[in-house]
C-alpha positions in Angstrom: -11.3 1.9 28.5 -9.6 -0.1 25.6 -7.4 -1.7 28.1 -10.8 -2.8 30.2 -12.4 -3.9 27.0 -9.6 -6.1 25.7 -8.9 -7.6 29.2 -12.8 -8.4 29.3 -12.5 -10.2 25.8 -9.5 -12.2 26.8 -10.9 -13.4 30.2 -14.1 -14.3 28.4 -12.0 -17.2 26.7 -13.9 -16.3 23.5 -10.7 -14.5 22.2 -7.2 -15.9 22.2 -5.4 -12.9 20.7 -6.1 -9.3 20.0 -4.1 -6.6 18.5 -4.7 -2.8 17.6 -3.6 -2.6 13.9 -2.2 0.6 14.5 1.5 1.6 13.7 4.2 0.2 15.8 5.1 3.7 17.4 1.3 4.9 17.8 -0.7 5.2 21.0 -2.3 1.7 20.8 1.2 0.0 20.9 1.7 1.1 24.4 -1.8 -0.8 25.3 -0.6 -4.2 23.4 2.8 -5.3 24.3 4.2 -8.5 22.7 2.6 -7.5 19.4 2.8 -9.7 16.4 3.4 -9.0 12.7 0.3 -9.7 10.7 -0.2 -9.9 6.8 -3.1 -9.5 4.7 -3.9 -12.4 2.6 -6.4 -12.8 -0.3 -7.6 -16.6 -1.0 -10.2 -17.9 -3.2 -11.7 -21.0 -2.4 -14.1 -21.2 -5.5 -13.2 -24.2 -7.7 -12.3 -21.9 -10.7 -10.5 -18.5 -10.6 -12.5 -15.7 -11.2 -11.8 -12.3 -12.9 -12.8 -10.4 -10.1 -10.6 -11.9 -7.6 -7.5 -11.8 -10.2 -8.1 -8.0 -10.4 -8.5 -7.6 -6.6 -5.0 -9.5 -6.1 -3.6 -7.2 -8.8 -4.8 -4.1 -7.1 -3.4 -5.6 -4.0 -0.3 -6.5 -5.1 0.1 -3.0 -7.0 -0.9 -1.0 -4.0 1.9 -2.7 -1.7 4.5 -2.5 -4.8 4.0 1.4 -4.5 4.3 1.5 -1.0 7.6 -0.1 -1.1 8.8 2.2 -3.8 7.6 5.2 -2.1 9.2 4.2 1.2 12.6 4.0 -0.5 12.2 7.4 -1.9 11.6 6.2 -5.5 8.4 8.0 -6.0 
């Protein structure tokens, strides 16, 4: 079912690229060959920095730092 939906989206011309966001060894990786590496990005387009945006950036960076530490066996 997912492969037919994906094929339909790509053939419609409305979608150029699609990916599953699953882990590299997951089930969806079998359906989506030629996967690309994606990154998270936070962009504030307002003329001045907001405290809420700074807090979100700090949370995002802290989350990824702790994941790296955990994956190295440090936590």
